[in-house]
N, C-alpha and C positions, 0 to 999 in steps of 0.2 A: 596450460594450467588454468583451471577454472577460478573465477572470482570467489566462489565459495571457499576454495582451498587457500587462496592467496591472502585474503583479509581475515584476520582473527575474529573481528567483530561479526563478519558474515558467517563464518564457519560455526560459531557458537550462538548465533542469534536464534531465539526460539522459533520453531517451525509450526507450532500449533498454539491454539488459544490456551490450552491447559498448561503448556510449558511457560507461558508468560506470567510474570509476577504482577498481579493486579488485585485490587480489592474484590472480595467475593461478589459484590453486587455488579460490578463492571464485568467480571468474568462470566457471570450468568447471562448477562445481556449479550455478550459476544458469542457465547456458546449457543444461545437461542438462534442467532443468525446462522450458525453452522448447522444446527438442527433443521432449520427451515430451508437451508440450501440457497439462501439469497441474502445479499448485503444491500441495505438501503444506502442512499447518499448520506455521508457522514462528514461532520466537521469535528476533528479531534483537536482540542486545544489544551495547552498546559506548558509548563516550563521545559527547559532543555533537559533531555535525558530521562523523561518520565515514561517513555515507551510508545509514543504515538505512532511512529513509523513501524516499530516492531510489531505492534498489534495489528496494524493495517496489513502488513505483509504476511504475518502468520495466518490471519483470517482468510486471505485470498489463497495462500498456499495450501492451507488445509482443505479448502473447498475445490482446489484444482482449477481455479479461474485464471484467465489471461488478464494481465495487467501491465501497465507501463508506469514507470516511476519517473516523475519529472521533478527536478530539484529547482525550486523557484529562485534560489540565490545564484544558480548557474545559468539555466536555460531561460528563466523567466524575465530576464531584464528587458526583452523586446517582445511586445505583444504579438507581432507577426510570427516570431519563432515559436511561441507558445501555441498560437492558432494552427500553424503548420504541423507541429508535432502531434497535437491532439486530433486534428482533422485526418492526417495520414493514418494514424493508428485506428481511429474510429471507422474509417472507410475500408479497412482491411478485414479479412475473414478471420474469425476466431478459431484457433486450433482445437480448443476444448468444446466449442459450440456454446451458444447462449451469450449472455452479457459479457462485455469486456469492461475493465475498470481502469481508472486513472488515479494514481496516487500523486497528488500535488504536494510535495514535501516543501517545507519552508515557504509557504505561500505568503507570509508576511513580507517577503523580499520582492514581491511582484510589483511592477510599475503599472 
């Protein structure tokens, strides 16, 4: 059973920028990234549940980019663990070709 089918939140999470519920100005900014085919380094901030992780994943999924999701509250407690995860990921070959991305979720929990 795939994680997408197991977790309700993942099954129904928006898969594209247009499926996300965002203010029109923000949606146009993210759609511009899709149109350009490139995502700059971003810091998304806001309260819990506003869609930071959702838009990051939707943007990369829509572009078909390789990414790793690191949860700062789980894996980020130790800087060596974080370094190892990112270093191992960055040194591997991308299946899609081009840039690879790191989504560092809950970065406020990092030490």
